[in-house]
C-alpha positions in Angstrom: 99.5 30.5 138.5 100.7 28.5 141.2 99.1 25.1 139.3 99.3 26.2 135.9 100.9 23.1 134.0 98.0 21.0 136.1 95.6 23.5 133.8 97.0 23.3 130.3 96.8 19.4 131.1 94.1 18.8 131.9 92.7 21.4 129.1 94.2 19.5 126.4 92.7 16.1 128.0 89.5 18.1 127.9 90.2 18.7 124.2 90.2 15.4 122.9 88.0 13.9 125.3 85.7 16.7 125.8 82.4 17.9 123.7 84.6 19.1 120.6 86.2 15.7 120.5 82.8 13.9 121.4 81.1 15.8 118.9 79.0 13.8 116.5 77.4 14.5 113.0 73.4 14.1 113.1 73.5 11.0 110.4 73.4 8.1 112.2 76.5 8.2 113.3 78.4 6.7 110.3 81.4 9.4 110.2 82.8 10.5 106.7 86.8 10.4 107.1 88.5 12.2 104.2 91.9 10.3 105.4 93.4 6.4 106.6 96.3 7.3 108.5 96.7 3.8 109.7 99.8 2.4 108.8 103.3 3.1 110.2 105.0 6.3 110.2 108.2 7.7 111.8 109.3 11.1 113.5 112.0 12.7 112.5 114.3 11.9 115.4 113.6 8.0 114.3 111.3 6.5 116.2 108.5 4.6 114.0 104.7 4.9 115.4 101.9 3.4 114.9 99.0 5.4 114.0 95.3 3.8 115.1 92.5 5.8 113.4 89.0 4.6 114.2 86.7 7.5 112.5 88.2 10.4 113.5 89.8 9.1 116.0 94.1 8.6 115.8 96.1 7.4 118.8 99.6 7.2 118.0 102.1 5.1 119.9 105.7 3.6 119.7 106.2 0.4 118.1 109.8 -0.3 120.2 111.2 0.8 123.4 113.3 3.1 123.1 115.4 5.6 126.0 112.6 7.3 127.0 109.6 5.3 125.5 107.8 1.8 126.1 106.8 -0.1 123.3 102.8 0.5 122.7 103.1 3.9 124.7 101.0 6.4 123.6 102.6 9.9 121.7 100.1 11.3 121.2 95.8 10.9 120.9 93.9 13.4 118.4 90.8 13.8 116.6 90.9 14.0 113.0 88.9 17.1 111.3 89.7 17.2 107.3 93.7 17.2 107.0 93.9 19.2 110.6 95.0 16.9 113.4 94.5 18.4 116.7 94.7 16.9 120.5 97.4 15.9 123.5 100.8 15.1 122.9 102.9 13.3 125.7 105.8 15.4 126.2 109.1 13.9 126.1 110.9 13.3 129.4 113.1 10.7 130.5 112.0 7.9 131.8 114.3 9.1 135.3 111.9 12.0 135.0 108.8 10.2 134.6 109.6 8.2 138.0 111.2 10.8 139.9 108.9 13.6 139.6 105.5 11.4 138.4 104.7 12.9 135.6 102.8 12.2 132.9 102.6 15.6 131.2 99.9 15.9 128.1 100.4 18.9 126.0 98.3 20.3 123.0 99.3 19.8 119.8 98.6 20.2 115.9 99.3 18.8 113.2 98.7 19.2 109.0 98.1 16.4 107.0 100.4 17.1 103.5 98.2 17.4 100.0 100.0 13.7 99.3 98.7 12.6 103.1 102.3 10.9 103.2 103.4 13.7 105.9 101.8 15.5 109.0 103.5 18.5 110.2 103.0 20.9 113.4 103.6 22.1 116.3 103.2 20.6 119.9 103.1 22.4 123.9 105.9 21.6 125.4 107.5 21.8 129.4 111.1 22.6 131.5 110.4 20.2 134.6 113.0 21.3 137.5 114.9 18.3 138.2 115.1 19.2 142.5 111.9 20.3 142.2 109.8 18.6 140.2 108.2 21.9 139.2 107.1 22.4 135.6 106.9 25.2 133.1 105.6 26.6 129.7 108.2 26.3 126.8 108.3 27.7 123.3 106.1 25.2 120.7 108.3 22.8 119.7 108.1 21.9 115.7 106.6 18.2 114.7 106.6 16.1 111.4 105.8 12.7 110.5 106.8 10.7 108.2 104.4 8.2 106.5 106.2 4.7 106.4 105.8 1.0 104.3 103.2 -0.6 106.4 105.5 -3.2 107.7 106.4 -3.5 111.9 110.2 -4.7 110.1 110.3 -1.1 108.3 113.7 0.6 109.2 
């Protein structure tokens, strides 16, 4: 399929912003949330992110600038359902690749919260970009792990 990468990106965004993500219980707008994920979390690669949760909506943003990300850029946007977190994750591309190919690639993501509430573990989709043509192809899913940190912007 010629536009497969675009269809996948749109599908991931629709999953986050579409009917499933927008479904609300018929209880006058009150959403029961089992877990509070607000605060600082660390990826396995050492990047520190800040999670902001409003009801069942969860957004992860980079705390500081790194080789591939600006401070405050979105890592993922997701919906929570019990211990499941699903949504759209921004695939990691270097700034040079983002500028050259004008890519802001979003891939599907699914995570499960541990019983202790201190770890999110799961998978996200992945993409391979041809630096000459900027064409994108899907590749194998990538394991993703986030570990809850002390709630301090000065946390290591």
